[in-house]
N, C-alpha and C positions, 0 to 999 in steps of 0.2 A: 369501692368499687363494687362490691358482690350485694352489698346493702341497696344502691343504687338500681342495680339492676332489678334486683325482687320487688321493689317500690314503682318501677316503670311498669312490669308486666302484670303487678296487683289492680293500680290506677285503671288500666287498659282492660282486667276482665270487670273490675266494679261499675266501669262507665257502659261499659257493654249491657252486664246486666240491668243496668237504670231503665237502658231503653227496651230492651227484652219485656219486662216486668210493668212497663206504662204501655205499652202496645202502639211503641213509637218506630218498630224498627222498621216497616218497609216505606213509612214514610221520610223516615229520618236516613236511608237507607246511606247514601252520599254522601251527607257527613260523618256518620259512623265508619265510613270506607277510609275518607281523607283523616277522621281520627289515627283510624287504625295503622294506618301507614306510617303518617308522623310516629306515633308512637312505637314504632317497630323499628324505624330507622335510629329512633334516638337509640333504642335498646340496644342497636348493632352497635353505635357508636361509643356505647357505655362497654360493651364487651371490647372492641376492637380498644380501649385507651387500659384495658383491665388484663391485659394480654402478657404474662408472664415466662420471661426469657426459659428456654428449653435448655437443659443439660447438652452438650454438644460432645459423643464422643468419640466422634472422628478426630476433632481438633485434640480432645484433651490425650488422643494416641499419640501425636505429634508432638506435643509440649512434653509429654512420658518419657519419648525416645531420647528428644534434644537434649535431656538432663545428664548431668556429670556421672560416671560409672558408680562414683561413691553413692549417688542420691538412687542409683538402680539397683544397687545390689539392697536397700532396703525394701523395695518394693512384695517383695513376700509377705515380710510381715507388716506392712503399713498401707496395702492395699488403697493407694492414691485414688485412685480411676473408681474403684465401687464405695471409697468413701465421698468423696467430691459425689455422685450420684444420689448416692442414698439424704445428703444433705442438699439435696438439687441446687447445687452451684453453675453457674451458665455465666456464658460471655455477653458482657453490658451489665451485669451486677454490682452493687458496691458492697467489699468481702471484708472484715475487718478481720486481721491472722491475730490471737493473744500470743506473748512473746515466741516471735517468728524470726525466726534465722532462716538460712537457706537452705529451707526444706521444701514449704509449702508455699510460702509467699515465693518464694523461686517460681514453680510449677502454675500459681493463679495470676501474676502477674501478667507473663503470654498470655493464658487463658483467658483470660478475661476479656481483652482487646481493649481496642480504640476508645469503646462506648464506659469501658469500665471504669471501677477505682479499689484499690486497695488501701486498708489503712491498718499501718502496725500499733499496735496495742501492747503495753509493758507494764511490768507492777509498780504502785504506786511512790513518791518518793520516802512516806512514810511507811511504807513495807519493806521498801529497800533499807530504810534507815535500822529497820531491827536487826536486820545481819550487818549491816556495813556503816552505821551509824558515825562512829570512829573514824574512819578512814574516808579521809575529805576528797582525796583521786579520784575513789571510786563512785564518790557521790558527786560527784562534779560530771564523772557520766552519767550516770541513769539520768541528770539534771538534762545533758545536753543529747541523752540519745533517739528522740523523736527525730530532730537534725540526721545524726548519723546512720540510723534507719533509712530514711528517704536516701541520703547520699548512698550507702549501700547497694538499694534495692533499683537502680541506673543500670548495676551490671547486669541484673537480671530479666529486663523488659522485653532486648531482644527488639523485633519492630513493635513491640505495643507500647501505643499511646494513651492508656492507662496512669486516671491521677493516683499518683502515689504523696501518703501524709500520713501522720502516725501520732500518737500522743499517750499519756500514761494514766492507769488507771484514777481515779478520786481527781482529776485536771482536763476533765475531758471539754473541749473546745464547743462552746453552744450550737454551733454551723453543723456539727455531727449530731445530733441529735435526729432522730424521726427517720435518716438518713441510709440505714444499713440492713439489707436483704438477707445477709447472711453472716453471723457470728461464730468466729471459729473457736475453740478453746480446746488446744491439741496437747494432749499430757503436758498442761499447766497447771490442774484445779489443785494438783497436791500443796503446791506451794499458797493459792489463797484457803486452803482448810486448812492447812497449819496452823497460819496464820488468825483464824477466826475468833480464837480469844487474846488477842491481842492488840486490839483495834478494829475488829471487825471487817477484816483483809476482803475475804468470801463476800461477806454480803454487798459489805459496800460495792465491788466490781460488777456483782451482778446488779447493784443496780444503775451502776454506769452503762454496762449491755441491754438489759429492758429499754433506755432511754435513746438509747444509742440506733436501735434496730427500726423500722417500718412497723406500722402494727402489721399483721400476718407473717412478719420476718422468722428466722429460722436463727437459731443457738444448738450449734453442732459441737459437742466435747466429745472426747477422746480421751481415757484415761486409765493410765495402769490400776487394774482391780485386785482388789484385796479379798482371800478368802473369806468367802463369809463366817468362817466358825474365827476368825482373828479377834481377837479385844477391840474396842473401839479406841482407845488409847495405842495401839499397834497402829491402827488405819487411820490414823491422826491426819498422813502426811508428809511425819517427816521422815518414813522410810519410800515413801514415794508414790504409794499405792494408798488410795479410799476404797470405802464399801460402795457399791454401786446403789444399793437401796435406801440408805441413807443421803447420799448424793442428789437423787432423784428427788427425795423427798425438800434436800435444802431449796432446788432451784424451782420444785414448784411453790414454796413459799414465798417465795421472790417473786409470784404474780404469774410464772410462764406454764406454758399446758405441755404435758407431757405426750408426744406425739409416737414416738417407737423406738425402736431398741435395735439393737443387729448384733451379728454375732461376727463382723466381718474382722474385726481385730483380736481375737480372740486368740488367746494359745495355751489349751489346757496344761502343756508340758512345765508351764514356769508355775509352782509348788513352792512359794517360799515359805522358808523356816522361822521361827521368832524370832533368829539374831540377823536376817536376811531386809536385805534391801535392794529394787528394785534397780540400782548403780552398778549390779554386780553381770549383770547381761548385758549383753550385746547391747549400744556398741560402746559402752562406757567399759564395761570389765573391770569396773574397780576389784582392787582387793587378788588379784589371777595377775601371775604372772605371764608372759610372753612363753608359749611353747611346754605352757604346765598342763598336766592332765587334765586340773580341774578347770580353767583356760575351755580346756577342749570340752569338756562337758558342756559347760554353760552357752560354748556357743551352738553345743545340736541341741538347747533350748532352744536359743532364738531370745527373740523382744518378748516384753514383758503380756502375758495376756492384757485386753483392756476393753473394756466399755466403749462402746460405741451409742452415743443417745442423741434425738433430736429433739429439741424442746420448739415452742412456738409463740410469739407475743401474739396475745389475741388481739383480734381484729376491732 
């Protein structure tokens, strides 16, 4: 639509120049005026149809205030209002949420409103088979996950009539392509990254994301950030952390334009050792006993240091 507006303006200027250069401006004043009025009307119509939904802080505040106390306790680390504003998420949009649980999707569904749509996305069957291929019960749950997500989401919508759907990476329905305004990948990239050398899982997921987004659509990434001085092997994803610079490079290689980074979700107190994983920290607190001094220290650190990255699919 931006291209359409540019073309309308260019045609108007081009034809006016022709009239001036040929000395025909006075003689053809009525025709020029009518033509200009028509072009301006067409331009106005193009601008109107190109309106981008606006972030609604007041509505989001209301949604956040209604969340369960367990979710609210994480706001100090996850900054959902600032994060969704940074990504430009607005009511009426179609938003995809990767590896969704009852956190961002619970917030998004009532916020997107009656004209919006929420799409849950999870890892592919091939991806899950790397971990659970011998577990038939678990793999059956993977296959049924899209339907289960839609059912669970009914508990989060409130009064919203937003459409809810779901799919697995590497099995994206054709009707999803080119429909998504914002595609969120929140604390999920390490699973894709760690299996890039086992079936190109990251590459395939990024290809699906690219295809799903509208031209100009946004990819929003939040991810546990590895210290830059850690080895590439340590930061491959198996410990939950990946490096910011290398991940930006991988996403750009998939065709996306890098827009901006933010320190909204940074935590400089998270300084993992060579033997640490991200799951030692809240909310999981793996490896520390309840009431122990170790757990108390980890709780003081808080949740992980996270990169927050914004990319755009070219128009």
